[in-house]
ROKOL-374483 format. One line per 5 residues: number of its first residue (from 1); their letters; for each residue x, y, z of C-alpha. Coordinates in pm, whole numbers. Each point is the difference from the previous one (the first is absolute). Example, Ala and Ser with C-alpha at 12.3 -4.5 7.8 and 13.67 -1.06 7.14 Angstrom:
BEGIN
1> as> 1230/-450/780 ~ 137/344/-66
***
This chain:
BEGIN
1> madsl> -8/3/4 ~ 122/347/-76 ~ 123/208/285 ~ -175/337/23 ~ 226/274/129
6> kafen> -210/257/177 ~ 269/244/42 ~ 79/13/-366 ~ -378/36/-77 ~ -17/295/233
11> slref> 314/167/-146 ~ -110/-48/-368 ~ -347/113/75 ~ 126/320/180 ~ 251/69/-288
16> lidem> -270/-43/-272 ~ -242/228/179 ~ 285/257/48 ~ 124/-10/-354 ~ -342/-18/-189
21> sdatn> -195/261/212 ~ -77/316/-184 ~ -308/202/-97 ~ -187/-267/-157 ~ 124/-287/218
26> tpqal> -73/60/377 ~ 187/-178/258 ~ -323/-153/118 ~ -117/-135/-345 ~ 343/-135/-45
31> ayqfn> -2/-181/339 ~ -330/-156/-89 ~ 151/-109/-340 ~ 293/-161/167 ~ -182/-133/295
36> nlkvy> 62/-372/-113 ~ 365/40/-109 ~ 204/-302/57 ~ 378/-56/-2 ~ 125/-346/41
41> idpkk> 292/-237/-78 ~ -53/-359/-107 ~ 321/-200/-73 ~ -190/-303/-104 ~ -155/167/-304
46> tpeah> 332/165/-137 ~ 354/-103/73 ~ 167/338/-32 ~ -31/285/252 ~ -331/165/-64
51> fyvsv> -300/163/158 ~ -364/31/-94 ~ -229/292/17 ~ -373/-35/-42 ~ -260/272/-22
56> rlsev> -368/-73/-57 ~ 2/-268/-275 ~ 343/59/-140 ~ 333/-143/108 ~ 353/44/-101
61> cfdie> 337/-188/97 ~ 327/208/-5 ~ 345/-134/28 ~ 157/148/312 ~ 368/43/-143
66> nlkki> -76/198/-310 ~ -366/82/42 ~ -90/-148/-344 ~ -366/-123/-32 ~ -18/-380/-4
71> ngslg> -373/-32/-68 ~ -341/179/53 ~ -112/379/-33 ~ -111/282/224 ~ -30/243/-295
76> yierf> 127/354/85 ~ 58/-91/379 ~ 307/-218/-103 ~ 214/305/-30 ~ -86/117/361
81> vikwa> 62/-362/133 ~ 352/-12/-180 ~ 74/366/141 ~ -84/-139/349 ~ 193/-310/-42
86> ekpni> 305/176/-121 ~ 56/173/316 ~ 308/-157/181 ~ -166/-52/341 ~ -302/-178/-179
91> ngelk> 208/-209/-226 ~ 243/-103/269 ~ -303/-120/229 ~ -162/-185/-288 ~ 330/-186/-66
96> kmwvl> 22/-82/368 ~ -350/-125/6 ~ 54/-196/-316 ~ 304/-187/157 ~ -195/-53/318
101> lsksn> -299/-142/-173 ~ 178/-209/-253 ~ 202/-173/275 ~ -308/-76/205 ~ -192/-133/-301
106> sggfl> 297/-202/-155 ~ 86/-196/336 ~ 333/180/14 ~ -9/28/386 ~ 172/-269/191
111> nksae> -210/12/309 ~ -357/36/-152 ~ -183/71/341 ~ 246/270/139 ~ 43/153/-334
116> seale> -356/4/-81 ~ -66/177/343 ~ 251/257/-90 ~ -148/58/-344 ~ -349/48/157
121> eklri> 153/250/247 ~ 167/196/-271 ~ -314/4/-214 ~ -206/95/315 ~ 250/294/60
126> anlns> -2/102/-360 ~ -379/29/9 ~ -7/211/307 ~ 29/342/-135 ~ -210/214/221
131> qtisl> 243/20/305 ~ 334/-23/-179 ~ 178/225/-256 ~ -24/-158/-331 ~ 294/-39/-243
136> lgtgk> -254/-23/-268 ~ -112/383/17 ~ -74/159/-335 ~ 240/292/73 ~ -257/254/-124
141> srfkr> -90/302/211 ~ -373/2/75 ~ 47/363/69 ~ -6/85/-375 ~ -331/-172/-42
146> ferlr> -156/182/289 ~ 142/336/-103 ~ -157/-44/-351 ~ -334/-84/162 ~ 23/297/227
151> kkrgq> 71/240/-293 ~ -273/-152/-205 ~ -245/41/302 ~ 113/372/39 ~ -50/70/-368
156> lngkn> -353/-155/10 ~ -93/234/302 ~ 118/309/-172 ~ 329/35/173 ~ 317/-4/-205
161> ik> 249/-199/211 ~ 350/-31/-109
***
């Protein structure tokens, strides 16, 4: 079974909302559009290092090393996913997770019970993102988005805010 990685999902969702929000795409509409976004790694499907992204009914598989598309399509969203995955912190964490999951699924661990418990602990820690500082942050300043909204609201009320 493919392992869903909640921290990666949240990071990608946040990145997509920040990158795509403008006058026509409000953050709330984009959050609704990407509410079922999934990021997962399945070493049993493809032998090379890869990750899957699925949004609605579409799914795409990217190679982690060179970010080439292996199969599937997400349309115009693909370029944003590639932009997200190109970030050094994201790419490094994807590679680490690929190694971790491929070893656990291939039986590469010597002591199955102790190593599987360690794997479960690492995955649990990776999925806890509310209380820890995430290495998967988008690096985008939310201040710019709020500043644009503040200016827009000021112009709508008749005030010219700069």
